[in-house]
C-alpha positions in Angstrom: 25.9 -31.1 303.9 23.7 -28.0 304.4 19.9 -27.9 304.1 17.9 -24.7 303.9 14.5 -24.6 305.9 11.6 -22.7 304.9 12.3 -19.8 307.3 15.8 -19.5 305.6 17.6 -21.1 308.4 20.4 -23.5 307.7 20.5 -27.1 309.2 23.6 -29.5 309.4 22.8 -33.0 308.4 25.6 -35.4 308.6 25.5 -38.3 306.1 26.8 -41.3 308.0 28.2 -44.3 305.9 27.2 -47.3 308.0 28.5 -49.7 305.6 32.0 -48.8 305.4 33.9 -51.5 306.8 30.9 -53.4 307.6 31.2 -56.5 305.1 33.9 -58.7 304.8 35.5 -61.0 302.1 32.7 -63.5 302.4 30.2 -60.7 301.5 32.1 -59.5 298.5 32.4 -63.0 297.1 28.7 -63.7 297.5 27.8 -60.2 295.8 30.2 -61.1 292.8 28.2 -64.3 292.5 25.0 -62.5 292.6 26.0 -60.0 290.0 27.3 -62.8 287.7 24.0 -64.7 288.0 22.1 -61.2 287.2 24.2 -60.9 284.1 23.4 -64.6 283.0 19.7 -63.7 283.7 19.8 -60.7 281.3 21.5 -62.7 278.6 19.2 -65.6 278.8 16.2 -63.2 278.3 14.7 -63.8 281.9 14.0 -67.5 281.5 12.2 -69.2 284.4 15.5 -71.1 285.3 17.8 -68.1 285.2 15.4 -65.8 287.2 15.2 -68.8 289.8 19.0 -69.0 290.0 19.4 -65.4 290.3 16.7 -65.2 293.2 18.2 -68.2 295.0 21.7 -66.3 295.1 20.0 -63.0 295.9 18.3 -64.6 299.0 21.7 -66.1 299.9 23.4 -62.7 299.8 20.7 -60.9 301.6 20.9 -63.7 304.5 24.6 -63.3 304.6 24.5 -59.6 304.8 21.7 -59.4 307.4 23.8 -62.2 309.6 27.0 -60.0 309.5 25.1 -56.9 310.1 23.4 -58.3 313.3 26.7 -59.9 314.6 28.6 -56.4 314.0 25.7 -54.5 315.7 26.1 -56.7 318.7 29.9 -56.3 318.9 29.8 -52.6 318.4 31.1 -52.3 314.8 34.6 -53.8 315.7 
């Protein structure tokens, strides 16, 4: 990707995809579950119970993603 500076010079910026290969099957399953709960919440017109279920699943997803990201950082993204 090339960016032009104010002086007209070009600078190269490399867009890195840190997520590629970072998440495993467990992350995919919990993300699918979160998306399902989100769709349920939308269909139920944001009732308190539906929102709470979605928030619980979302917290679980974030916790798992964070745990795996930390573990992979410690192991050097193997």
